[in-house]
C-alpha positions in Angstrom: 4.6 -0.2 61.4 5.7 -3.9 61.5 9.4 -4.7 61.8 11.4 -4.4 58.6 13.2 -7.7 59.2 11.5 -11.0 60.0 13.0 -14.2 61.3 13.2 -17.1 58.8 13.0 -20.8 59.1 12.2 -22.7 62.3 12.0 -20.3 65.3 10.3 -22.6 67.9 10.5 -26.4 68.2 9.5 -28.4 71.3 9.9 -32.0 70.2 8.1 -33.4 73.2 4.9 -31.6 72.2 5.2 -31.0 68.4 3.8 -33.6 66.0 6.6 -34.7 63.8 5.7 -34.5 60.1 6.8 -32.7 56.9 5.0 -29.6 55.6 4.2 -28.8 51.9 3.7 -25.2 51.0 3.5 -22.9 47.9 6.0 -20.1 47.6 5.5 -16.8 45.9 8.8 -17.2 44.2 7.3 -19.7 41.8 8.3 -22.9 43.6 6.8 -25.5 45.9 8.6 -26.6 49.0 8.7 -29.6 51.3 10.3 -29.1 54.7 10.9 -31.4 57.6 10.3 -30.6 61.3 13.7 -29.0 61.6 12.9 -26.6 58.7 15.3 -28.4 56.3 14.2 -28.3 52.7 13.8 -31.9 51.7 12.5 -31.2 48.2 11.5 -28.4 46.0 9.7 -28.3 42.7 10.2 -25.5 40.1 6.4 -24.8 40.0 4.1 -23.2 42.6 0.5 -24.0 43.1 -2.7 -22.3 44.0 -2.3 -24.2 46.2 0.3 -26.8 45.8 -1.3 -30.1 46.8 0.0 -33.5 47.9 -1.4 -36.5 46.1 -2.3 -39.3 48.6 -0.5 -42.6 47.4 -3.8 -44.4 48.3 -5.5 -42.7 45.3 -2.4 -42.8 43.0 -1.6 -46.5 42.6 0.8 -46.3 45.6 3.0 -43.7 44.1 4.6 -41.5 46.7 6.0 -38.0 46.5 3.7 -36.7 43.8 2.2 -33.2 43.9 -0.3 -31.1 41.9 0.9 -27.6 40.9 0.4 -24.9 38.3 2.3 -24.8 35.0 2.8 -21.1 35.4 2.8 -19.0 38.6 0.2 -16.4 37.4 -2.4 -16.9 40.1 -5.7 -16.6 38.1 -4.6 -17.2 34.5 -2.5 -20.4 34.6 -2.6 -22.4 31.4 -2.4 -25.9 33.0 -2.2 -27.9 36.1 0.6 -30.5 36.4 1.2 -33.7 38.3 4.9 -33.9 39.2 6.7 -36.9 40.6 9.4 -36.7 43.2 12.0 -35.8 40.7 10.0 -33.1 39.1 9.0 -35.0 36.0 5.6 -34.1 34.5 3.4 -37.3 34.6 0.1 -35.6 33.9 -1.1 -32.3 32.5 -4.5 -30.7 32.0 -5.3 -27.5 30.3 -5.7 -27.8 26.5 -9.0 -29.7 27.0 -10.3 -27.1 29.4 -12.9 -24.6 28.2 -11.0 -21.9 26.3 -7.9 -24.1 26.2 -6.6 -23.0 29.7 -7.1 -24.6 33.1 -7.5 -21.3 34.9 -7.4 -23.3 38.1 -7.6 -21.3 41.3 -7.9 -21.7 45.1 -8.1 -25.5 45.3 -7.7 -28.9 43.6 -7.3 -32.5 44.7 -7.0 -36.0 43.4 -10.0 -38.2 44.0 -10.2 -41.9 44.9 -11.4 -42.8 41.4 -8.3 -41.3 39.9 -10.0 -38.1 38.6 -8.9 -34.6 39.6 -11.3 -32.1 41.2 -10.6 -28.4 40.8 -12.0 -24.9 40.9 -11.6 -23.0 37.6 -12.7 -19.6 36.2 -15.0 -18.8 33.3 -16.9 -15.8 32.0 -20.7 -16.2 31.6 -23.4 -14.3 29.7 -26.7 -14.8 31.5 -29.1 -11.8 30.7 -31.5 -12.9 33.4 -28.8 -12.3 36.0 -26.7 -9.5 34.5 -26.6 -7.3 31.4 -23.0 -8.3 30.5 -20.3 -10.8 31.1 -19.5 -11.9 34.7 -16.9 -14.3 36.0 -17.8 -17.4 38.0 -15.8 -20.4 39.3 -17.1 -23.7 38.0 -16.1 -26.9 39.7 -14.7 -29.5 37.4 -14.0 -33.2 37.8 -11.5 -34.2 35.2 -10.7 -37.7 34.1 -7.1 -38.8 33.5 -7.6 -38.5 29.7 -8.7 -34.8 30.2 -12.4 -35.0 29.7 -14.7 -33.0 32.2 -17.0 -35.7 33.6 -18.8 -33.5 36.2 -19.3 -29.8 36.7 -21.1 -27.5 39.1 -21.7 -23.8 38.4 -22.1 -21.6 41.5 -24.4 -18.9 40.0 -27.0 -21.6 39.2 -27.5 -22.1 42.9 -27.9 -18.5 44.2 -31.0 -19.2 46.3 -29.6 -22.4 47.8 -26.5 -20.4 48.8 -28.5 -17.7 50.6 -28.4 -15.1 47.9 -31.4 -13.0 47.3 -31.8 -10.5 44.3 -30.3 -7.6 46.4 -27.2 -9.6 47.3 -26.8 -10.9 43.8 -26.8 -7.3 42.4 -24.3 -6.2 45.1 -22.0 -9.1 44.1 -22.2 -8.2 40.5 -21.6 -4.5 41.2 -18.4 -5.4 42.9 -17.4 -7.6 39.9 -18.2 -4.6 37.6 -15.5 -2.5 39.3 -13.1 -5.4 39.6 -13.5 -7.2 36.3 -11.1 -10.0 37.1 -12.9 -10.8 40.4 -15.3 -13.7 40.9 -18.8 -13.2 42.1 -18.4 -15.5 45.1 -14.6 -15.9 45.5 -14.7 -19.6 46.3 -11.4 -20.5 47.9 -11.9 -24.1 48.9 -13.3 -27.5 47.8 -12.8 -30.6 49.9 -14.6 -34.0 49.4 -15.8 -35.1 52.9 -14.5 -38.6 52.9 -15.6 -41.2 55.5 -17.2 -39.6 58.5 -19.3 -40.6 61.5 -22.4 -38.6 60.5 -22.9 -40.6 57.3 -22.2 -43.8 59.2 -24.9 -42.9 61.6 -27.5 -42.4 58.8 -27.3 -38.7 57.9 -27.2 -38.7 54.1 -26.2 -35.1 53.8 -22.7 -36.1 54.8 -22.1 -38.7 52.1 -18.4 -39.2 51.7 -18.5 -38.0 48.0 -20.2 -34.7 48.9 -18.0 -31.6 48.5 -17.5 -28.8 51.0 -16.9 -25.3 49.6 -16.6 -21.8 51.1 -16.9 -18.3 49.7 -14.7 -15.5 51.1 -16.8 -12.8 49.5 -20.1 -13.9 50.9 -19.1 -15.6 54.2 -20.8 -19.0 53.6 -19.6 -22.6 54.0 -21.7 -25.1 52.0 -22.0 -28.8 51.2 -22.8 -29.9 47.7 -24.5 -33.2 47.2 -22.3 -34.7 44.5 -25.0 -36.9 43.0 -27.6 -34.1 42.5 -25.7 -30.8 42.7 -28.0 -29.6 45.5 -26.7 -27.7 48.5 -27.7 -29.9 51.4 -26.0 -28.1 54.4 -24.8 -24.5 54.9 -23.4 -22.1 57.4 -24.0 -18.4 56.6 -24.0 -16.0 55.0 -26.1 -14.6 57.8 -24.7 -14.6 61.4 -26.3 -13.0 64.5 -23.3 -10.8 65.2 -22.2 -10.0 61.7 -23.5 -6.4 61.9 -23.9 -6.0 65.7 -20.6 -5.8 67.7 -22.5 -6.2 70.9 -23.3 -9.8 70.0 -19.8 -10.8 69.2 -18.2 -13.4 71.5 -14.7 -13.8 70.1 -13.1 -14.8 73.4 -15.8 -16.7 75.3 -15.5 -20.3 76.4 -16.5 -23.2 74.1 -19.0 -24.7 73.2 -20.8 -21.5 72.1 -23.0 -20.4 69.2 -21.3 -19.2 66.0 -21.2 -15.4 66.3 -19.8 -14.5 62.9 -17.3 -15.7 60.3 -15.8 -13.3 57.8 -13.5 -13.9 54.8 -12.9 -17.5 55.8 -10.6 -20.2 54.2 -9.9 -23.9 54.2 -13.3 -25.2 55.5 -13.1 -29.0 55.7 -14.2 -31.9 57.8 -11.7 -33.4 60.2 -10.9 -36.9 59.0 -11.7 -40.0 61.1 -8.1 -40.6 62.4 -7.8 -37.2 64.0 -9.1 -35.8 67.3 -12.3 -33.9 66.6 -13.2 -36.2 63.7 -16.4 -35.2 61.9 -16.3 -31.6 63.0 -15.6 -28.7 60.5 -12.3 -26.8 60.8 -12.3 -23.3 59.4 -9.7 -20.5 59.3 -11.8 -17.5 60.1 -9.7 -14.6 58.7 -11.8 -11.7 60.1 -11.1 -10.2 56.6 -13.2 -7.7 54.6 -16.2 -9.7 53.3 -20.0 -9.9 53.5 -23.2 -8.7 51.8 -22.9 -5.8 52.6 -19.3 -5.9 54.0 -19.1 -6.8 57.6 -17.8 -3.8 59.6 -14.2 -4.0 60.5 -12.8 -3.7 64.0 -10.1 -1.4 65.4 -8.1 -4.5 66.4 -8.8 -7.3 63.9 -7.7 -10.8 64.7 -8.0 -14.2 63.0 -9.4 -17.3 64.6 -9.4 -21.1 63.8 -12.8 -22.5 64.5 -13.8 -26.1 65.1 -17.6 -26.4 64.5 -20.0 -29.3 65.2 -21.9 -29.4 61.9 -25.1 -30.8 63.6 -25.4 -28.4 66.5 -23.6 -25.6 64.7 -21.7 -24.7 67.8 -18.1 -23.7 68.1 -16.5 -26.5 70.2 -12.9 -25.3 70.0 -11.2 -22.2 68.8 -7.7 -20.8 68.6 -6.9 -17.1 68.6 -3.8 -15.2 69.7 -5.1 -14.8 73.3 -4.8 -18.6 73.7 -1.1 -18.1 73.4 -0.9 -15.2 75.8 -0.8 -12.6 73.0 -3.1 -9.7 72.2 -5.9 -10.6 69.9 -4.4 -8.8 67.0 -1.2 -10.8 67.4 -2.5 -13.5 64.9 -4.1 -12.1 61.8 -4.2 -12.8 58.1 -7.0 -10.9 56.2 -6.8 -13.4 53.3 -5.4 -16.8 52.2 -4.3 -19.1 55.1 -5.3 -22.6 56.4 -5.6 -24.9 59.5 -5.3 -28.7 59.7 -5.7 -31.0 62.6 -2.8 -33.3 63.4 -2.9 -36.9 64.7 -1.7 -35.9 68.2 -4.5 -33.2 68.6 -2.3 -30.3 67.7 -3.4 -28.0 64.8 -1.1 -26.9 62.0 -1.9 -23.2 61.2 -0.8 -21.1 58.2 -0.9 -17.4 58.9 -0.6 -16.8 55.2 0.0 -13.1 54.7 3.1 -13.3 56.9 4.4 -16.7 55.6 4.1 -18.1 59.2 3.3 -21.7 59.8 3.0 -23.1 63.3 1.6 -25.8 65.5 -0.5 -25.2 68.6 -1.7 -27.6 71.2 -5.4 -27.8 72.1 -4.7 -25.3 74.9 -3.0 -22.9 72.6 0.7 -23.5 73.3 2.9 -22.8 70.3 5.2 -25.8 70.0 6.6 -25.3 66.5 6.9 -22.3 64.3 8.4 -21.7 60.8 8.6 -18.6 58.7 8.9 -18.9 55.0 12.3 -17.6 53.8 11.3 -17.4 50.1 10.1 -14.1 48.8 8.7 -13.2 45.4 6.8 -10.5 43.7 3.1 -10.5 44.4 0.7 -10.5 41.4 -1.1 -7.1 41.5 -2.6 -7.9 38.0 -4.2 -11.0 39.4 -5.3 -9.5 42.7 -7.0 -6.5 41.0 -4.8 -4.1 42.9 -2.7 -1.1 42.0 0.9 -1.7 41.2 2.8 -0.3 44.1 6.3 -1.1 42.7 6.8 -4.9 42.8 7.0 -5.6 46.5 8.5 -8.8 47.6 6.3 -11.0 49.8 6.6 -14.4 51.5 2.9 -15.2 51.4 1.8 -18.8 51.8 -1.7 -19.7 50.5 -1.9 -23.0 52.3 0.3 -25.3 54.4 -0.3 -29.0 54.3 1.0 -31.5 56.8 2.6 -34.5 55.1 3.1 -37.9 56.8 6.7 -38.9 56.8 5.9 -42.1 54.9 4.6 -40.1 52.0 8.2 -39.6 50.9 9.8 -42.2 48.7 11.1 -45.2 50.8 14.8 -44.5 50.9 14.3 -41.0 52.3 12.0 -42.1 55.1 14.6 -44.7 56.2 17.4 -42.2 56.7 
């Protein structure tokens, strides 16, 4: 069994190698936290998010220190999303104008350059040609400041484009039947691409407005063309080593072909001002997922993969062996994230243990923080049995925050 007591706060800090920034993360205790590189809590807000998300001042009229969170901490049934300023004041709220009068936002959201807000929601559908009864899907909504939905995208309308045949669709729906609160795909990420070298060189698939999504349940990463709704690029759901252990190359040198990805989170394109710009960064959980489910391993281990979207080769990866640990020494079967930093380090969130850390390109751990805030997990929302109200310090996602995002007086201290 794991140890019954865990360290808390900053446990490793090598200033000469770590990138200095703040970190924003969502707590299971119903709050959102901002810490500095020493682990000091610089600010907290009395609402958590799924996830909590920083708003870039560049798309918010220069306002610094604003975040997007949930009005209520219930993971899948929140009534509204809120924009809070630095002092915790509500400056925008959306939920009453949502279908059914509730936002039901889950897994991701962001503020767009046009001032609108993009999010994943949840809704029940009745489509007899697909299923003889209600099923739950996750529409993507773009919401204008006044609350109107100005764009939407419905996943089940794109089954074939997402690599789903009739057999897989029925398997998805059969899982939903025994877990009625579950989603058919379990989309856990949406990220607008933003400026990138591929579009600049003439590849229209990578238009900056296009949106990258991924599905934990079906092991795909896909790119939605915003203007048409078409899927124009995709990884998965089929991988050469998904059901054949002999083809798995988890530890081999890069570059190398993608062997398999399972239960992944936080797929996004590395922005232009970061090393690896234009490549796709993915937290590969190695969690239970797939159509049918990918066989598990005796010693599971998560990876962070950097993938060239043109060659579809893994050009860099992190796993525990890169830090001199056994492969199973880094593992989160669900949630979690990874973000590239300006100095080439990668900020990784090992979500199920509340561990956030920086690694150098060669795998050296140069900063580590363990979330000290515990709260009860939501068995109702997670479709799991109530085992007695356990306390967990899970972190869905950790976001690196530039020091100049904070209001001016604080950055000058």
